[in-house]
C-alpha positions in Angstrom: -49.7 -14.9 -93.9 -47.3 -12.8 -95.9 -49.4 -9.6 -95.3 -49.1 -10.2 -91.6 -45.4 -10.7 -91.8 -45.0 -7.5 -93.9 -47.1 -5.6 -91.4 -45.0 -6.8 -88.5 -41.7 -6.0 -90.3 -43.0 -2.6 -91.2 -43.9 -1.8 -87.6 -40.5 -3.1 -86.5 -38.7 -0.8 -89.0 -40.8 2.2 -87.9 -40.2 1.6 -84.3 -36.4 1.2 -84.8 -36.2 4.4 -86.9 -38.3 6.6 -84.8 -36.6 8.8 -82.2 -37.8 8.6 -78.7 -39.5 11.8 -77.5 -37.3 13.8 -75.1 -38.7 13.7 -71.6 -40.8 16.6 -70.7 -39.0 19.3 -68.8 -40.1 19.4 -65.1 -42.4 22.3 -64.3 -40.5 24.5 -61.9 -43.8 25.9 -60.6 -45.4 22.4 -60.1 -48.6 23.7 -61.7 -48.8 26.8 -59.4 -50.1 29.9 -61.1 -47.8 32.9 -61.6 -48.7 35.6 -59.1 -49.5 39.0 -60.7 -47.2 41.1 -58.4 -48.1 44.6 -57.6 -47.6 44.4 -53.9 -44.4 44.1 -51.8 -43.9 41.9 -48.8 -40.3 43.0 -48.2 -41.5 46.0 -46.2 -43.3 43.8 -43.7 -40.9 40.8 -43.7 -38.5 42.0 -41.0 -41.2 42.8 -38.4 -44.5 41.3 -39.5 -46.1 41.8 -36.1 -45.6 45.6 -36.1 -46.4 45.9 -39.7 -49.6 43.8 -39.7 -50.9 44.1 -36.1 -53.6 46.7 -37.1 -54.8 44.7 -40.1 -55.0 41.4 -38.2 -56.6 43.0 -35.2 -59.5 44.0 -37.5 -60.2 40.3 -37.8 -60.7 40.1 -34.0 -57.3 39.0 -32.8 -55.4 40.7 -30.0 -52.6 43.1 -30.7 -49.6 43.0 -30.5 -48.8 39.7 -31.9 -45.9 37.5 -30.9 -43.0 37.6 -33.3 -40.9 34.5 -34.1 -38.3 33.4 -36.5 -39.0 30.1 -38.2 -36.3 27.5 -39.1 -35.8 29.0 -42.6 -34.9 32.3 -41.1 -38.1 34.0 -42.2 -40.1 36.0 -39.7 -43.6 35.1 -38.5 -46.2 36.6 -36.1 -48.8 34.8 -34.0 -52.0 36.5 -32.9 -54.5 35.2 -30.3 -58.2 35.7 -30.1 -59.2 37.6 -26.9 -60.7 34.4 -25.4 -57.7 32.3 -26.4 -60.0 30.1 -28.6 -58.2 30.8 -31.9 -54.7 31.5 -33.0 -53.6 33.0 -36.3 -50.1 33.1 -37.6 -48.5 34.5 -40.7 -45.0 33.7 -42.0 -43.7 36.2 -44.5 -41.4 35.1 -47.3 -39.5 37.8 -49.2 -37.1 35.6 -51.2 -38.9 32.3 -51.9 -41.6 31.1 -54.2 -43.8 29.8 -51.3 -46.8 29.2 -53.6 -44.8 26.9 -55.9 -43.4 25.1 -52.8 -47.0 24.5 -51.6 -47.9 23.0 -55.0 -44.8 20.8 -55.0 -45.1 19.6 -51.5 -48.9 19.2 -51.0 -48.5 18.6 -47.3 -52.1 18.0 -46.4 -54.9 15.7 -47.6 -57.1 18.6 -48.7 -55.4 20.8 -51.3 -57.7 23.5 -52.9 -56.3 26.1 -55.3 -58.0 29.4 -54.5 -57.4 33.1 -54.5 -57.0 35.8 -51.8 -57.8 39.4 -52.9 -56.9 38.5 -56.5 -53.7 36.7 -55.7 -53.3 33.0 -56.3 -53.5 30.9 -53.2 -54.0 27.4 -52.0 -56.0 26.2 -48.9 -54.8 23.1 -47.1 -56.2 21.0 -44.3 -55.5 17.6 -42.8 -59.2 16.7 -43.1 -62.6 18.3 -43.6 -63.1 18.2 -39.9 -59.7 19.7 -39.0 -59.7 22.6 -36.6 -56.7 24.1 -38.5 -56.4 25.6 -42.0 -53.4 26.8 -43.8 -53.6 29.3 -46.7 -50.5 30.0 -48.9 -50.6 33.2 -50.9 -48.3 34.1 -53.8 -47.7 37.8 -54.2 -44.8 37.6 -56.7 -42.7 34.7 -57.9 -40.3 35.2 -55.1 -42.6 36.6 -52.4 -45.6 35.4 -50.5 -46.9 34.4 -47.1 -48.6 31.6 -45.2 -51.5 32.1 -42.8 -52.4 29.3 -40.4 -55.5 29.5 -38.3 -56.0 27.1 -35.4 -59.4 26.9 -33.7 -58.7 25.6 -30.2 -62.4 25.5 -29.3 -63.1 23.1 -32.2 -60.1 21.1 -31.4 -61.3 20.5 -27.9 -64.8 19.4 -29.0 -66.5 22.7 -29.4 -68.2 23.8 -32.6 -65.9 24.7 -35.4 -65.9 28.3 -36.6 -64.8 27.3 -40.1 -61.0 27.8 -39.8 -60.5 28.3 -43.5 -63.1 31.1 -43.6 -61.2 32.9 -40.8 -57.8 32.2 -42.3 -59.1 33.7 -45.6 -60.3 36.8 -43.8 -56.8 37.2 -42.1 -55.0 36.6 -45.4 -57.2 39.2 -47.2 -56.4 41.8 -44.5 -52.7 41.1 -44.9 -52.8 41.6 -48.6 -54.7 44.9 -48.1 -51.9 46.0 -45.7 -49.1 45.3 -48.1 -47.7 48.4 -49.8 -47.6 48.6 -53.6 -44.3 47.8 -55.3 -42.1 50.8 -55.7 -42.9 52.5 -59.0 -46.3 50.9 -59.4 
């Protein structure tokens, strides 16, 4: 019995003397990879429709797109398929880490880390059957864009055309249209 008492006392002394570990610092990127940079969205941020119309029209969307300003003050553009069955939109962020925001918020049930033309991205959908897909792409730590593709034909009971595959295509064309960073 004395050995048990000694062991309990020893554990109590060790517990009392040990310092608690400091809490882990929160990850400011919420697990999001750091974008490699090399491209610049600031050139297209003020007028994404004009700057990206040619690139997005190569994916089968009508040009010109319809420009909008979102609640954050950032600019977006919305393009429509010629038969009005699909809509693609892009919001350009030139001063915000939109990829880290996506990792922090995880707004949809399906959250898949991916890549677009070598840049870290995430694909999100409400469900596997969703007619809408959102892809967030990080270009630099303070630059990126979000592409959303809505397939109206699939939403109204038609066959889905795989909205994430189409959103990926649009996102890749946008990356290809971005100019290199000055001096790179």
